[in-house]
C-alpha positions, 0 to 999 in steps of 0.5 A, a space after each residue: 353095801 350093794 357089793 355085799 348083797 351081790 356076793 350073797 345073791 351070787 352064792 345063793 344062786 349057786 344053790 337055787 338055780 335059775 331063780 335070781 328074782 325070787 332069791 332077791 325078793 327073799 333077801 329083800 324081805 329079810 332086810 326089810 325085817 319082814 316074813 316070807 310066804 312061799 307057795 308052791 307044790 312039793 319039791 321045788 326048792 322051798 326048804 333049800 331056799 330057806 336053809 341056804 339063806 340062814 347059812 350065808 348069813 350065819 344065823 341059827 336055824 330050825 325047821 318045823 314040820 307043820 301037820 294036823 296033830 301039831 300043838 302050839 306047845 310043839 312050836 313055842 315051847 313048854 315048862 316042865 318040873 325039874 326035880 334038881 331045881 325044885 321048880 318048873 323049867 322052861 324048854 324053848 320050842 323051835 320058835 326060838 331060833 333066828 330063821 324058822 322054816 315053818 314047812 307046810 304050815 297050812 297042814 296044821 290046824 288053825 289053833 296051831 297056826 295062830 301060835 305064830 301070830 304074836 311071834 311074827 308081829 311082836 317078835 315075842 311069845 307069851 307063855 304061861 303068863 310070861 312074855 319071852 323075847 325072840 332072837 334078833 334078827 328073827 325071820 319066818 319063812 313058811 311054805 304052803 301047798 296049794 290050797 287044792 291039795 289035800 289035807 290043807 287049811 287056808 290061812 286066814 287073812 289076819 295071818 296072811 297079812 303078817 307076811 310081808 311077801 309071798 313068793 312062787 318058785 315055780 319050774 326051772 328053765 331047761 338049762 337050770 334043770 339040766 345043770 341040777 340033774 348033772 350037778 352035786 346034791 343041793 343039800 350037800 352044797 348047802 351044808 358046804 356054804 360058809 357064812 358070808 355076812 356077819 350078824 353085825 353086817 346084817 343088822 347094819 343093812 337092815 339098819 340102812 333100810 331105814 335110812 333110804 328116803 322116799 319123796 312125797 311124790 313116791 309116797 303119793 304113788 304108793 297112796 294111789 295104789 292102796 286107794 285103787 286097790 280098795 275100789 276094785 270090783 269083787 274085793 270085800 276090802 283092798 290093801 290095808 295100811 299095814 300093807 302100805 307100810 310093808 310096800 314102803 319097807 320092801 321098796 326101800 330094801 330093794 333100793 339099797 340092794 340096787 345101791 341107791 339112797 332113794 326110792 324109784 318108782 321102779 323099786 315100788 313096781 319090783 316088789 309090788 306083787 310080792 307084797 300084794 298078791 297074797 292080800 288080794 286073793 280073798 278066796 279067788 285063787 288065781 285072780 290076784 296076779 291079774 289084780 296086781 297087773 290091773 293096779 300097776 297098769 291103771 295107777 299112774 306114777 305121776 299125777 
């Protein structure tokens, strides 16, 4: 399994230069059956990463450009009367894809943002009184611009909590940026990508995550992290039980990517920032990074 994962990571690293850790975390989120939020300024490769990930996995892909006039029906779909059929016919929206890029999600109104909530949590949507299942696998990658930029609506905590991880890509290092300037257009390279994993391979990897074991001592460590977050000064609330379950799933996925059948403390620490930061921000931009550092520094692995 590790050889499969390393092949995918290596191919993605040819597209998104100098971002090995972020690529691994994005793949980890997919294997853990979570959803991914990427926050950064425009032009950092957010769309490139999502498209490339869908291509190497051979998954159907749809990009939704979120704007302030986007309506829920533009995302979910709508019914229209068909003369030939003599009845209403449902036209599925772009949400009915295996990988959905919700681009600049925080530029849409809260009403449209909330259209994603059921889809992300239940893998289904309720439209006009009927529940419709979404494809499997189903992976939402949302991008958002920093809240300081104009024309943005902050995502509510209930929606942030639906994302297993949040990443920031950041600027490339000088060597990677030079290679980017001298190399072929990333969009052209992405289109050339072939499928490296079949859907059956992906499902095998996702199922493999559920078989990774975590010892009682590791579960104690996760519980201590959760409990300490709930005691931190300046926070209205700490990490939720959903965050704890997500941290365990992500740690198991990371262990599988490392070729192990059990979780180590290193796996928890590798994914903790991505899982916890967006849940600990609570309106104070920039403070969550320090809170995560503090939690990892003060909570001992063994007690």
